[in-house]
Structure formats: C-alpha cells, structure tokens
BAFI-3210 file (N, C-alpha, C; in Angstrom, 3 decimals, decimal comma, padded with zeros to 6 digits):
// residues 334
n [1|2|3|4|5|6|7|8|9|10|11|12|13|14|15|16|17|18|19|20|21|22|23|24|25|26|27|28|29|30|31|32|33|34|35|36|37|38|39|40|41|42|43|44|45|46|47|48|49|50|51|52|53|54|55|56|57|58|59|60|61|62|63|64|65|66|67|68|69|70|71|72|73|74|75|76|77|78|79|80|81|82|83|84|85|86|87|88|89|90|91|92|93|94|95|96|97|98|99|100|101|102|103|104|105|106|107|108|109|110|111|112|113|114|115|116|117|118|119|120|121|122|123|124|125|126|127|128|129|130|131|132|133|134|135|136|137|138|139|140|141|142|143|144|145|146|147|148|149|150|151|152|153|154|155|156|157|158|159|160|161|162|163|164|165|166|167|168|169|170|171|172|173|174|175|176|177|178|179|180|181|182|183|184|185|186|187|188|189|190|191|192|193|194|195|196|197|198|199|200|201|202|203|204|205|206|207|208|209|210|211|212|213|214|215|216|217|218|219|220|221|222|223|224|225|226|227|228|229|230|231|232|233|234|235|236|237|238|239|240|241|242|243|244|245|246|247|248|249|250|251|252|253|254|255|256|257|258|259|260|261|262|263|264|265|266|267|268|269|270|271|272|273|274|275|276|277|278|279|280|281|282|283|284|285|286|287|288|289|290|291|292|293|294|295|296|297|298|299|300|301|302|303|304|305|306|307|308|309|310|311|312|313|314|315|316|317|318|319|320|321|322|323|324|325|326|327|328|329|330|331|332|333|334]
n.u [158,402|157,784|158,638|161,231|162,642|161,961|163,089|165,815|166,207|165,813|167,889|170,483|171,100|170,843|172,826|175,150|174,936|175,285|177,897|179,319|178,900|180,037|182,544|183,799|184,053|185,473|184,778|182,310|181,949|181,697|179,121|177,525|174,785|175,317|174,328|175,491|177,938|176,967|175,750|177,730|180,242|179,521|179,199|177,644|177,364|176,837|174,119|173,325|174,782|174,354|171,618|170,889|172,076|171,692|173,143|172,577|171,741|169,253|167,525|167,978|166,881|164,113|163,349|163,825|161,902|159,617|159,891|159,646|156,937|155,764|156,133|153,954|152,999|154,731|154,080|151,482|151,495|153,641|157,193|158,410|156,680|156,623|159,327|159,510|157,915|159,463|161,808|160,860|159,834|162,187|163,783|162,134|161,853|164,467|164,664|162,651|163,749|165,894|164,428|162,776|164,680|165,756|163,429|162,970|165,232|164,768|162,321|162,580|165,181|166,972|169,809|170,513|172,810|173,193|171,365|169,597|170,898|170,085|167,630|165,191|163,327|161,776|160,662|158,958|157,327|155,891|153,891|151,763|150,358|149,827|148,074|145,904|145,127|145,144|142,916|141,300|140,971|139,392|140,873|140,850|139,828|141,074|140,558|137,993|137,654|139,821|140,778|142,367|143,872|144,605|146,578|147,843|150,344|152,189|151,940|152,833|155,512|156,335|155,996|157,892|160,221|160,047|160,562|163,199|165,326|166,572|166,091|164,663|162,064|161,935|162,743|160,633|158,405|159,085|159,130|156,431|155,166|156,335|155,335|152,593|152,636|153,585|151,560|149,516|146,966|146,774|149,216|150,738|153,214|154,098|154,299|156,549|158,766|159,797|160,790|162,460|161,406|163,429|165,466|164,264|164,030|166,716|167,565|165,792|166,738|169,297|169,493|167,120|167,006|168,794|167,682|165,130|162,528|161,274|157,848|156,089|155,367|154,623|152,410|148,928|146,764|144,233|140,972|140,434|142,634|144,997|147,716|150,430|150,863|148,435|146,806|147,897|147,188|144,438|144,179|144,773|142,619|140,558|139,475|138,180|136,217|134,748|133,724|132,084|130,299|129,077|127,689|125,929|124,479|123,257|121,633|120,008|118,596|117,200|115,559|114,109|112,592|111,026|109,667|110,730|112,996|115,989|116,353|119,100|119,979|118,032|118,177|120,839|122,241|124,915|127,943|129,425|127,523|125,927|125,857|125,015|123,124|121,231|120,332|118,288|116,039|115,398|114,834|113,381|110,007|109,187|107,206|107,035|109,123|110,379|110,103|112,980|115,585|116,670|119,975|123,245|125,240|127,882|128,691|128,305|130,281|132,567|132,508|132,814|135,399|136,773|136,700|134,333|131,426|129,048|126,392|126,446|127,266|125,081|122,984|123,978|124,078|121,388|120,171|121,403|120,482|121,858|124,184|127,477|129,645|128,508|127,611|130,036|131,443|129,731|129,902|132,611|132,608|131,081]
n.v [081,815|084,970|084,129|084,516|084,004|081,345|080,128|080,656|079,216|076,740|076,341|077,192|075,909|073,244|073,037|073,467|071,268|069,124|069,636|069,326|066,628|065,325|066,504|067,938|066,444|066,406|068,711|068,380|067,983|070,463|071,169|069,514|068,715|068,888|068,374|067,903|069,227|071,776|072,138|071,427|072,446|074,933|075,668|077,563|078,312|076,042|075,718|077,282|076,506|073,714|073,552|074,355|073,311|070,268|067,099|064,681|063,365|062,357|063,621|066,203|066,132|065,541|067,675|069,816|069,397|069,777|072,473|073,571|073,008|074,468|077,065|078,489|079,905|082,063|083,453|084,066|085,526|087,246|088,030|089,076|088,516|085,762|085,117|085,989|084,132|081,799|082,507|082,853|080,250|078,802|079,715|079,120|076,341|075,513|075,935|074,167|071,783|071,316|071,142|068,882|066,893|066,818|066,060|063,537|062,179|062,313|060,923|058,437|057,684|057,902|059,009|061,611|062,734|064,032|065,399|064,997|066,988|070,117|072,270|071,651|071,999|074,488|073,608|071,467|072,998|074,463|072,790|073,329|075,850|074,876|072,733|074,053|076,224|075,655|074,610|071,419|069,355|066,786|064,510|061,913|058,506|055,609|052,223|052,720|053,670|055,065|058,321|060,426|063,460|066,921|067,473|065,216|064,292|066,033|065,404|062,774|063,168|064,498|062,400|060,611|062,083|062,170|059,552|059,139|059,205|058,269|059,925|061,969|062,517|064,149|066,633|067,002|067,117|069,332|071,269|071,318|072,114|074,647|075,896|075,939|077,568|079,960|080,623|081,051|083,109|083,919|083,799|085,692|085,568|086,179|088,907|089,507|087,895|088,699|089,827|092,852|095,807|097,312|095,493|093,662|095,282|095,690|093,086|092,776|094,586|093,617|090,693|089,760|090,471|088,554|086,030|086,235|085,524|085,758|086,171|083,405|083,449|081,919|080,378|080,211|081,577|079,923|079,319|079,813|079,779|080,621|080,497|079,666|076,914|075,807|076,690|075,291|072,699|072,964|073,286|070,744|069,418|070,493|069,254|067,043|068,361|069,509|067,223|066,304|068,437|068,229|065,886|066,814|068,597|066,789|065,402|067,532|067,948|065,573|065,796|067,989|066,995|065,370|067,162|068,108|069,747|071,223|074,567|076,091|078,661|080,223|079,744|080,221|082,970|084,438|084,740|087,073|088,971|088,892|090,634|092,931|095,793|096,398|093,983|093,189|094,295|092,702|090,182|086,999|085,867|084,433|082,617|080,105|078,687|075,930|074,904|075,474|073,021|070,913|071,133|069,704|070,608|069,891|069,550|072,148|073,413|072,267|073,330|076,015|075,940|075,712|078,271|079,508|081,523|081,341|081,701|081,195|078,522|077,293|077,741|076,364|073,692|073,231|073,490|071,428|069,210|068,382|067,289|067,145|067,157|068,046|070,579|071,817|071,860|073,430|075,919|076,473|076,824|079,067]
n.w [043,694|045,137|047,647|049,041|051,446|052,086|049,879|050,301|052,698|051,693|049,857|050,866|053,518|052,617|050,647|052,214|053,923|052,122|051,244|053,665|054,100|051,878|051,198|053,316|055,768|058,146|059,402|060,439|063,141|064,306|063,833|065,218|067,291|070,259|073,356|075,801|075,649|075,553|078,074|079,964|079,102|078,311|075,612|073,905|071,279|069,869|069,937|067,894|065,531|065,591|065,341|062,863|060,486|058,813|059,410|058,388|055,332|054,638|056,445|055,559|052,980|053,466|055,182|053,460|051,450|052,993|053,755|051,240|050,719|052,760|052,032|051,320|053,473|053,735|051,421|052,048|054,500|054,322|054,179|056,502|058,700|058,445|058,859|061,482|062,790|062,347|063,709|066,362|066,851|066,572|068,727|070,940|070,675|071,161|073,910|074,812|073,932|075,728|078,115|077,641|077,366|079,963|081,353|080,262|081,181|083,931|084,296|082,943|083,190|081,068|079,534|077,430|075,287|072,875|070,077|066,923|064,280|062,680|061,024|062,362|064,444|063,930|061,496|062,219|063,829|061,977|061,219|062,854|062,118|059,568|059,961|061,152|059,533|056,793|054,373|054,290|051,648|050,046|047,837|046,702|047,379|049,021|048,753|049,431|052,014|053,155|053,103|050,764|050,839|049,991|051,789|052,559|051,564|052,743|055,456|055,342|054,640|056,965|058,794|057,825|058,315|061,071|061,830|061,223|062,986|066,280|068,533|067,449|067,921|070,113|069,133|067,350|069,076|070,702|068,707|067,831|070,205|070,540|068,254|068,848|071,122|069,991|068,222|069,955|071,162|073,710|075,121|073,764|072,467|069,927|069,867|071,250|070,411|067,598|064,339|064,008|062,221|060,963|060,698|058,990|056,728|056,049|055,328|053,242|051,372|050,863|050,686|049,526|046,707|045,755|046,184|045,193|042,795|039,470|038,580|037,207|033,757|031,662|032,002|032,095|034,405|036,110|037,506|041,051|042,601|045,144|044,926|042,669|042,528|043,418|041,359|039,217|039,959|039,834|037,115|036,187|037,227|035,851|033,583|034,727|036,192|034,116|032,914|034,974|035,166|032,700|033,125|035,057|033,473|031,769|033,571|034,200|031,821|031,690|033,960|033,195|031,174|032,699|034,175|036,524|036,773|038,085|038,411|037,823|037,136|038,222|040,969|041,434|040,787|038,889|040,758|040,595|040,074|042,212|044,350|043,221|043,130|041,205|040,426|042,039|040,994|038,885|039,750|039,595|040,152|043,318|043,711|042,635|043,735|045,452|048,934|051,107|051,281|053,930|055,066|055,574|058,280|058,487|055,816|054,956|056,467|055,316|052,723|053,383|054,383|052,027|051,109|050,350|050,965|053,697|052,939|050,140|050,231|051,549|049,687|047,477|048,385|048,997|046,474|045,122|046,347|048,646|047,596|047,764|045,940|043,501|044,316|045,025|042,563|041,026|042,360|041,940|039,204|038,931]
ca.u [157,961|157,288|159,028|162,703|163,165|161,825|164,076|167,133|166,254|165,847|169,133|171,735|171,408|171,002|174,150|176,162|174,831|175,896|179,347|179,857|178,821|180,859|183,891|184,384|183,542|186,188|184,166|180,968|181,895|181,308|177,687|176,807|173,907|175,812|173,759|176,437|178,893|176,271|175,480|178,921|181,318|178,920|179,386|176,332|177,340|176,291|172,686|173,122|175,290|173,733|170,186|170,707|172,540|171,505|174,285|172,038|171,159|167,825|166,849|168,078|165,918|162,742|163,098|163,766|160,593|158,618|160,029|159,073|155,486|155,332|156,382|152,664|152,812|155,445|153,275|150,224|151,699|154,772|158,474|158,733|155,879|157,060|160,622|159,266|157,447|160,593|162,709|160,241|159,791|163,562|164,227|161,333|162,154|165,743|164,349|161,889|164,670|166,590|163,458|162,341|165,799|165,797|162,250|163,204|166,213|164,174|161,252|162,944|166,586|167,703|170,682|170,640|173,918|173,118|170,149|169,838|171,171|169,320|166,591|164,049|162,321|160,828|159,942|157,838|156,414|155,040|152,730|150,647|149,498|149,399|146,893|144,783|144,709|145,069|141,715|141,463|140,130|139,571|141,229|140,342|139,738|141,740|139,786|136,677|137,591|140,915|140,717|143,597|143,573|145,689|147,567|148,358|151,766|152,968|151,955|153,694|156,893|156,598|156,155|159,193|161,248|159,925|161,097|164,548|166,324|166,085|165,610|164,113|160,737|162,085|162,721|159,285|157,513|159,426|158,708|154,975|154,825|156,723|154,383|151,344|152,872|153,731|150,258|148,537|146,565|146,807|150,591|151,258|154,638|154,414|154,608|157,881|159,755|159,503|161,883|162,210|161,205|164,672|166,201|163,599|164,361|168,107|167,590|165,044|167,596|170,544|169,369|165,945|167,304|169,562|166,838|163,804|162,301|160,242|156,600|155,972|154,493|154,312|151,224|147,735|146,137|142,843|140,352|140,475|143,750|145,759|149,118|150,646|150,706|147,011|146,265|148,300|146,353|143,109|144,231|144,691|141,287|139,553|138,800|137,246|135,056|133,934|132,976|131,021|129,283|128,301|126,745|124,868|123,637|122,447|120,591|119,071|117,718|116,287|114,549|113,246|111,615|110,124|108,979|111,308|114,353|116,521|116,691|120,324|120,090|117,114|118,647|122,235|122,749|126,380|128,437|129,922|126,382|125,038|125,753|124,655|121,826|120,295|119,828|117,067|114,904|115,109|114,731|112,120|109,030|109,510|106,021|107,208|110,315|110,007|110,681|114,402|115,920|117,573|121,344|124,133|126,189|129,234|128,979|128,443|131,608|133,597|132,514|133,375|136,848|137,323|136,730|133,029|130,663|128,020|125,188|126,640|127,306|123,726|122,207|124,492|123,667|119,936|119,821|121,953|119,930|122,925|125,275|128,631|130,458|127,817|127,623|131,394|131,776|128,974|130,475|133,871|132,354|130,386]
ca.v [083,180|085,679|083,423|084,494|083,378|079,899|079,706|080,657|078,097|075,510|076,190|077,385|074,786|071,994|073,044|073,272|069,885|068,245|069,850|068,712|065,172|064,778|067,073|068,492|065,637|066,697|069,890|068,050|068,039|071,811|071,331|068,502|069,269|068,206|069,021|067,781|070,318|073,033|072,252|071,307|073,323|076,236|075,948|078,048|078,440|074,814|075,895|077,921|075,645|072,405|073,626|075,010|072,478|068,832|066,247|063,484|063,782|062,027|064,730|067,361|065,970|065,647|069,036|070,710|069,237|070,395|073,929|073,908|073,003|075,481|078,418|079,158|080,829|083,304|084,172|084,527|086,481|088,132|087,490|089,500|087,746|084,376|085,013|086,136|082,832|080,877|082,912|082,514|078,800|078,328|080,022|078,374|074,916|075,269|075,820|072,945|070,655|071,095|070,705|067,526|065,996|066,668|065,302|062,143|061,601|062,201|059,938|057,127|057,415|057,868|060,175|061,997|063,688|064,778|065,272|065,204|068,374|070,674|073,268|070,749|072,533|075,347|072,854|070,807|074,028|074,914|071,917|073,887|076,646|074,066|071,970|074,897|077,271|075,201|073,774|070,009|069,040|065,382|064,288|060,602|057,542|054,336|051,090|053,194|054,084|055,953|059,527|061,097|064,884|067,765|067,610|063,899|064,163|066,785|064,610|061,607|063,655|064,723|061,098|060,085|062,810|061,810|058,211|059,030|059,145|057,696|060,968|063,106|062,820|065,276|067,836|067,160|067,546|070,707|072,143|071,473|072,933|076,033|076,437|076,227|078,744|081,177|080,944|081,291|084,509|084,211|084,028|086,898|085,390|086,796|090,332|089,614|087,272|089,101|090,485|094,293|096,298|097,767|094,291|093,130|096,129|095,428|091,828|092,964|095,297|092,909|089,283|089,451|090,428|087,351|084,833|086,439|084,950|086,412|085,424|082,666|084,084|080,993|079,625|081,019|081,277|079,523|079,030|080,803|079,426|081,734|080,333|079,051|075,465|075,493|076,910|074,159|071,569|073,212|073,055|069,301|068,966|071,185|068,287|066,274|069,206|069,657|065,979|066,264|069,426|067,679|064,952|067,626|069,101|065,677|065,212|068,655|067,719|064,495|066,293|068,910|066,172|064,826|068,252|068,372|070,258|072,243|075,776|076,620|080,102|080,895|079,634|080,638|084,022|084,465|085,351|088,436|089,877|088,598|091,806|094,089|096,293|096,365|092,627|093,032|094,715|091,707|088,874|086,344|085,651|083,321|081,832|078,719|078,099|074,992|075,241|075,102|071,690|070,886|070,826|069,223|071,627|069,409|069,871|073,613|073,746|071,865|074,324|077,251|075,748|075,931|079,700|080,032|082,090|080,439|081,824|080,457|077,097|076,845|077,707|075,302|072,388|073,092|073,288|070,150|068,143|067,952|066,609|068,011|067,271|068,920|071,949|072,352|072,133|074,577|077,147|076,732|077,284|080,360]
ca.w [043,491|046,324|048,868|049,045|052,655|051,917|048,882|050,934|053,631|050,908|049,103|051,605|054,425|051,865|050,017|053,256|054,390|051,117|051,281|054,876|053,991|050,805|051,053|054,547|056,872|059,394|060,026|060,916|064,607|064,729|063,608|065,994|068,325|071,452|074,537|076,906|075,506|075,861|079,507|080,799|078,620|077,956|074,188|073,478|069,829|069,296|069,781|066,595|064,455|065,631|065,071|061,569|059,375|058,996|059,102|057,747|054,058|054,629|057,115|054,667|051,884|053,962|055,666|052,300|050,830|053,868|053,606|049,936|050,836|053,720|051,516|051,170|054,592|053,423|050,440|052,650|055,589|054,085|054,638|057,863|059,655|058,342|059,539|062,918|063,276|062,370|064,787|067,635|067,005|066,728|070,075|071,910|070,580|071,846|075,341|075,051|073,759|076,996|079,124|077,355|077,665|081,423|081,784|079,863|082,103|085,266|084,324|082,407|083,432|079,793|079,371|076,019|075,166|071,616|069,296|065,490|063,905|061,575|061,232|062,466|065,351|063,208|060,469|062,889|064,330|060,879|061,099|063,632|061,226|058,422|060,373|061,575|058,594|055,411|054,242|053,927|050,504|049,678|046,443|046,316|048,468|048,797|049,276|049,831|053,420|053,510|052,285|050,355|050,722|049,506|052,854|052,934|051,242|053,735|056,681|055,110|054,748|058,379|059,445|057,412|059,062|062,484|062,048|060,666|064,053|067,534|069,447|066,709|068,460|071,042|068,299|066,818|070,156|071,072|067,622|067,862|071,381|070,268|067,289|069,556|071,977|069,184|067,641|071,002|071,358|075,147|075,567|073,086|072,175|068,641|070,061|071,864|069,524|066,225|063,637|063,895|060,856|060,354|060,301|057,799|055,576|055,663|054,574|052,006|050,413|050,560|050,318|048,713|045,264|045,403|046,232|044,626|041,476|038,694|038,525|035,952|032,767|030,589|032,339|032,271|035,686|036,017|038,790|042,117|043,470|045,691|044,576|041,368|042,643|043,466|040,032|038,392|040,331|039,292|035,678|035,972|037,600|035,055|032,723|035,552|036,507|032,917|032,745|035,969|034,811|031,593|033,729|035,671|032,388|031,293|034,578|034,090|030,674|032,039|034,893|032,467|030,486|033,705|034,851|037,845|036,591|038,993|037,665|038,415|036,930|039,128|042,344|041,521|039,896|038,919|041,994|040,369|040,032|043,334|045,239|042,414|043,581|040,101|040,253|042,807|040,182|037,856|040,383|039,238|041,214|044,193|044,004|042,222|044,330|046,516|050,254|051,190|051,769|055,075|054,643|056,627|058,733|058,199|054,429|054,883|057,001|054,342|051,656|053,920|054,459|050,693|050,826|049,972|052,069|054,234|052,121|048,888|050,536|051,834|048,460|046,613|048,913|048,861|045,078|044,651|047,187|049,561|046,877|047,991|044,729|042,549|044,851|044,922|041,167|040,536|042,922|041,269|037,844|038,953]
c.u [157,376|157,573|160,547|163,290|163,081|162,852|165,473|167,278|166,307|167,215|170,376|172,011|171,595|172,379|175,253|176,141|175,483|177,409|179,976|179,863|179,819|182,318|184,547|183,858|184,235|185,659|182,771|180,840|181,471|179,802|176,875|176,013|174,195|175,316|174,697|177,466|178,248|176,126|176,754|180,030|180,832|179,241|178,038|176,237|176,810|174,767|172,345|173,549|174,578|172,261|169,895|171,004|172,331|172,780|173,864|171,320|169,679|167,027|166,882|167,026|164,491|162,423|163,036|162,419|159,496|158,687|159,438|157,545|154,976|155,588|155,088|152,422|153,568|154,670|152,017|150,461|152,789|156,041|158,774|157,956|156,297|158,401|160,473|158,775|158,605|161,561|162,139|160,195|161,187|164,067|163,442|161,652|163,506|165,530|163,622|162,742|165,356|165,640|163,037|163,445|165,897|164,615|162,419|164,193|165,617|163,143|161,716|164,411|167,423|168,507|170,897|171,711|173,851|171,806|170,477|169,973|170,231|168,254|165,246|162,955|161,325|160,049|158,755|156,852|155,464|153,848|151,530|149,790|149,034|148,135|145,689|144,275|144,626|143,853|142,062|140,466|140,416|139,838|140,663|140,264|140,425|140,950|138,430|136,570|138,643|140,935|142,115|143,255|144,778|146,800|148,257|149,856|152,633|153,041|152,829|155,167|157,263|156,787|157,489|160,330|161,231|160,569|162,529|165,634|165,711|165,489|165,025|162,701|160,807|162,039|161,321|158,328|157,808|159,014|157,214|154,553|155,179|155,790|153,057|151,505|152,946|152,393|149,211|148,251|146,610|148,223|151,224|152,756|155,025|154,720|156,007|158,955|159,377|160,715|161,578|162,107|162,523|165,543|165,590|163,928|165,790|168,210|166,821|165,895|168,790|170,329|168,178|166,220|168,051|168,653|165,448|163,743|161,198|159,000|156,498|154,965|154,081|153,092|150,070|147,061|144,665|142,311|140,518|141,620|144,538|147,232|149,219|150,435|149,243|146,389|146,678|147,464|144,949|143,074|144,126|143,293|140,190|138,779|137,805|136,010|134,145|133,113|131,819|129,912|128,457|127,296|125,600|123,919|122,737|121,320|119,547|118,091|116,719|115,197|113,601|112,176|110,595|109,378|109,543|112,702|114,721|116,928|117,900|120,387|119,151|117,649|120,041|122,524|124,257|126,881|128,905|128,791|125,520|124,813|125,429|123,253|120,794|119,695|118,501|115,840|114,496|114,978|113,393|111,216|109,377|108,315|106,216|108,403|109,904|110,639|112,119|114,593|116,867|118,953|122,151|125,133|127,629|129,635|129,108|129,823|132,709|133,658|133,093|134,879|137,519|137,320|135,399|132,311|129,582|126,758|125,289|126,632|125,905|122,903|122,652|124,032|122,161|119,544|120,303|121,477|121,020|124,010|126,503|129,454|129,815|127,844|128,995|131,747|130,992|129,532|131,798|133,665|131,723|131,035]
c.v [083,736|084,933|083,362|083,830|081,850|079,373|079,670|079,506|076,757|075,270|076,198|076,234|073,463|071,921|072,814|071,837|068,914|068,396|069,205|067,195|064,610|065,239|067,450|067,740|065,940|067,944|069,590|068,161|069,415|072,054|070,262|069,168|068,526|068,949|068,948|068,897|071,660|073,210|072,255|072,270|074,692|076,634|076,338|078,123|077,166|074,878|076,572|076,988|074,299|072,401|074,342|074,089|071,006|068,093|064,930|063,924|063,419|063,133|065,984|067,304|066,185|067,062|070,037|070,612|069,873|071,907|074,378|073,942|074,098|076,906|079,192|080,154|082,127|084,114|084,755|085,646|087,500|087,587|087,872|088,691|086,275|084,176|085,180|084,820|081,843|081,212|082,540|081,021|078,229|078,557|079,224|076,882|074,580|075,111|074,519|071,699|070,307|070,588|069,256|066,506|065,762|065,856|063,824|061,457|061,402|061,077|058,538|056,770|057,311|059,153|060,437|063,079|064,528|064,475|065,440|066,685|068,821|071,652|072,559|071,285|073,451|074,616|072,127|071,826|074,506|073,992|072,470|074,809|075,872|073,284|072,873|075,839|076,835|074,294|072,362|069,677|067,602|065,257|062,964|059,734|056,249|053,250|051,523|053,708|055,135|057,134|060,055|062,554|065,624|067,937|066,296|063,784|064,873|066,006|063,364|062,008|063,922|063,430|060,458|060,763|062,419|060,460|058,053|058,913|058,667|058,756|062,157|063,447|063,961|066,589|068,085|067,687|068,981|071,679|072,379|072,337|074,403|076,671|076,784|077,466|080,019|081,590|081,288|082,785|084,904|084,562|085,269|086,779|086,106|088,287|090,538|089,098|087,565|089,815|091,976|094,733|096,695|096,581|093,695|093,966|095,895|094,144|091,945|093,646|094,455|091,497|088,979|089,507|089,171|086,138|085,042|085,865|085,724|085,544|084,693|083,315|083,139|080,137|080,578|080,610|080,965|079,341|080,157|080,512|080,638|081,656|079,637|077,542|075,064|075,662|075,805|072,929|071,738|072,982|071,569|068,771|069,579|070,211|067,463|067,093|069,367|068,403|065,914|067,264|068,968|066,649|065,688|068,156|067,998|065,378|066,318|068,442|066,610|064,976|067,276|068,133|065,599|065,902|068,598|068,919|071,265|073,448|076,423|078,132|080,870|080,893|080,179|081,722|084,039|085,248|086,775|089,447|089,770|089,820|093,080|094,542|096,233|094,987|092,423|093,376|093,654|090,319|088,246|086,168|084,397|082,426|080,360|078,028|077,159|075,394|074,754|073,722|071,796|070,416|070,392|070,316|071,196|069,728|071,377|074,032|073,385|072,841|075,648|077,149|075,960|077,406|080,290|080,585|081,111|080,495|081,060|078,961|076,550|076,727|076,580|073,933|072,185|072,786|071,950|068,971|067,506|067,114|067,515|068,202|068,205|070,362|072,573|072,724|073,299|075,893|077,483|077,284|078,668|081,288]
c.w [044,783|047,627|048,949|050,286|052,562|050,921|049,479|051,929|052,906|050,288|049,995|052,590|053,692|051,219|051,050|053,772|053,414|051,121|052,512|054,784|052,986|050,837|052,372|055,768|058,194|060,087|060,588|062,434|065,111|064,570|064,316|067,112|069,634|072,687|075,732|076,855|075,829|077,366|080,350|080,394|078,178|076,504|073,585|071,955|069,158|069,153|068,461|065,464|064,421|065,314|063,760|060,397|059,723|058,614|058,470|056,472|053,963|055,310|056,257|053,575|052,366|054,441|054,513|051,593|051,683|053,782|052,279|050,002|051,756|053,232|051,309|052,296|054,362|052,397|051,057|053,652|055,304|054,716|056,083|058,899|059,631|059,049|061,046|063,516|063,369|063,497|066,145|067,878|067,225|068,156|071,117|071,868|071,200|073,348|075,644|074,815|075,074|078,078|078,897|077,622|079,173|081,936|081,446|080,803|083,490|085,335|083,953|082,640|082,181|079,657|077,881|075,929|073,899|070,922|067,812|065,155|062,784|062,018|061,397|063,378|064,653|062,127|061,078|063,453|063,241|060,650|061,863|062,772|060,002|058,764|060,597|060,491|057,138|055,274|053,792|052,831|050,080|048,188|045,944|047,557|048,056|049,501|049,820|051,245|053,772|052,546|052,006|050,092|050,160|050,547|053,204|052,701|052,272|055,041|056,528|055,192|056,205|059,140|059,076|058,159|060,537|062,788|061,551|061,726|065,354|068,465|068,717|067,193|069,467|070,268|067,742|067,886|070,572|069,976|067,625|069,047|071,139|069,243|067,927|070,440|071,154|068,578|068,688|071,146|072,825|075,597|074,941|072,784|070,890|068,768|070,635|070,922|068,082|065,638|063,525|062,442|060,195|059,940|059,045|056,562|055,100|054,840|053,261|050,948|049,971|050,010|049,416|047,219|044,830|045,280|045,652|043,224|040,783|038,645|037,199|035,029|031,658|030,869|032,585|033,565|035,473|037,422|039,776|043,070|043,911|045,334|043,234|041,441|042,677|042,094|039,071|038,701|039,791|037,788|035,360|036,285|036,742|034,177|033,514|035,903|035,301|032,655|033,726|035,639|033,625|032,102|034,407|034,614|031,842|032,282|034,498|032,940|030,975|032,983|034,215|031,712|031,455|034,480|036,200|037,765|037,670|038,159|038,318|038,294|037,846|040,552|042,525|040,498|039,974|040,112|041,774|040,274|041,278|044,210|044,459|042,804|042,471|039,907|040,977|041,966|039,184|038,445|040,015|040,451|041,993|044,468|043,685|042,830|045,454|047,835|050,347|051,806|052,961|054,626|055,862|057,000|058,471|056,765|054,223|055,372|056,011|053,177|052,136|054,083|053,108|050,296|050,422|051,197|052,515|053,386|050,817|049,125|050,802|050,563|047,548|047,080|048,801|047,422|044,549|045,483|048,041|048,884|046,937|046,727|043,712|043,016|044,728|043,498|040,614|041,059|042,274|039,867|037,820|039,963]
res [d|k|a|p|l|s|k|s|l|l|l|v|p|s|a|i|s|i|l|l|t|l|l|f|q|h|y|q|k|f|f|a|y|n|l|q|a|v|k|e|d|f|q|i|w|r|l|v|c|g|r|t|i|c|l|d|l|k|d|t|f|c|s|s|l|l|i|y|n|f|r|i|f|e|r|r|y|g|s|r|k|f|s|s|f|l|l|g|a|w|m|l|s|a|l|f|d|l|l|l|v|e|i|t|q|y|l|f|g|i|t|i|n|s|l|p|s|g|f|l|g|p|v|f|a|l|f|v|p|f|y|s|s|i|p|r|v|q|v|t|q|v|l|g|h|f|s|i|t|n|k|s|l|v|y|i|l|g|l|q|l|l|t|s|g|s|y|i|w|i|l|a|l|s|g|v|i|s|g|i|c|y|n|s|s|i|l|k|v|h|r|i|l|c|v|p|r|w|v|a|k|i|f|s|w|t|l|e|p|v|f|s|s|a|e|p|t|n|e|v|r|v|g|m|g|a|t|v|d|i|q|r|q|q|r|m|e|l|l|d|r|q|i|m|m|s|q|v|a|q|m|r|r|q|r|q|q|q|g|g|m|i|n|w|n|r|l|f|p|p|l|r|h|r|h|n|a|n|y|q|d|h|r|p|s|e|q|g|i|p|p|p|t|e|v|s|e|e|q|v|a|r|l|m|e|m|g|f|s|r|g|d|a|l|e|a|l|r|a|s|n|n|d|l|n|v|a|t|n|f|l|l|q|h]
***
C-alpha cells in the first residue's frame, strides 16, 4: 500500500529474472554485467541491462526481500523523492563500480571482467538512510549479550546478499558510497540527480494505477505505528505490554501500602491534554513532589529515537526511576 514503485521493482525484475533462468537462458548473455565489453567495445547498454536484472535467483530473492523492507522510504518520502534516490544511487554506483575495478587492478593486480548482475547498487545504497533514519528498537536478547532489534533481519539479508558472489563486495561498496554521496548535504547531489516533476506525473498517470494497492481495511490500526507493518507488530506486542502494565499496577499498589507510591497521574497527565491551556488551572500543588531524579542521557536518546519528545522522555524516566521498559510502555499507553 502507498508504495507502487517498490511493488514494481519487486515484481517486474523478479519475473524477468525467473523467465531468463527457466525459459530463456540463451538471452542471459544480453543481461550480463560485462565490464570488458563496456570498456573495450563501448557496449554502454550493458550498464542498463546488466545493472537491472539479476541472473542469479539467490540474488533475486535477497534483493526482493530488501526492497520489500525498504518500501518504508517510499511511504515516508513519496514516490518521486524515492525514485530520485534510486536513480541517483544507480548512476553514481555505476561510476564507482568502474573506479573500484580499476583500483583493485592497480593495487592487487586482479583483473575483473564482469560483476554480478542486478539492481544491487541502489539496494545497498538504501542501507545508508536505513541506518541513519530508522530507529533501533531492541526486541530481545540472545544469551544475555547479543541484542536482536527490529533491524537485525534486514542486516542479515544484506549480509547474505553480500556473500552470494565473489566480487559482489564491489557492488556493495559502490552502493554504500553512492548512498552516502546522495544523502550528503555538502555535495548537493540530490539537487542534480532527481526525477523531474513532469516525468513523475507521467509515470503517476500511466504506471501507478497498475501497481497501486488499496489500503487494507480488514485490520484495525492500533498504537502509533506509521505503517501497517509496524501496527501489526504492535498488535502482537500489545499483550506483552498489558502484562507489563499489570505488573506496574501491582507495584503501585504495593508502594501505596508502603506509603511510597509513584503517582503516575500526577507526574504524567495524558499526552493529548498536556498542551491544553486549561490544564494549567487544574494542576495539583507541587509541594509534595520529590526532587527530580537524575536520568541517563543514553536512555533519553533511545526514547527520542522512538519518536517521543525530550520532555516526555525525561519525565517518564524520572517517574520510573530510570527503568527504560516501564517508561517506554507508559508512554506508549498514554
């Protein structure tokens, strides 16, 4: 939903790759990423065909799964900005492919005549905004030391794709460099390599109706997720949060009996009323409020990465005595 370009990149190249592998193997030579033919015979068209369709089904599978996970950027930035990033990364990575091949031959004496085919440069370039702009949320821990986050699966897929060929590291390195160059605010590459508005409108009128999907209506959105997938994950975690909140309520009753209860309602007015001017008239007296507890800036930063404001994060950590899990669950519930 709301990602027609990602859907087209997922379906069309995968279908062509399967057809070339199973039915039209004699046409695979036209989609080989042959650098020797490009440099010596000036077959520039190989930079287009060889860098679009994968000839290895393993690469097709891994790159398709990565495109599926990276569709969040099209939903966040829009199809035109997302296509501009892919176009810029695709063009820059083609240049860096040739440079890295020449550097490898000059330094190590290794002559590389061909590279793995496929839309791999832009896929690796998408790891740059994925690393910098997608919050890292810990899901669980393995053996008490290794953290499993919401981004672990994507990195594992990238590692699998990276190890699928002998020279695919060149494509990965050129893709990452092109992604860094395109995202750089100093180089201003995004102002030069972008899709014109009239081109975006033409594709919007012609291809978007073919690849667009209706928004799912059979699921009720819960939580504060920005996408359907995040909301589905929140639905699965809802029971765990309810269990944890029941534990917090039990702790609250115990502290009330001991005279040391944390008054959540006093310290945490509902967020939807927090900026209400009328709330100031009904604020309880602050005479009985204990002095604020020192909080960890690292925990504040982690809550801010999840989308909460600094003020809410500070109050949540102070009231929960620096318990990150309790603070996170309370902010999600309120």
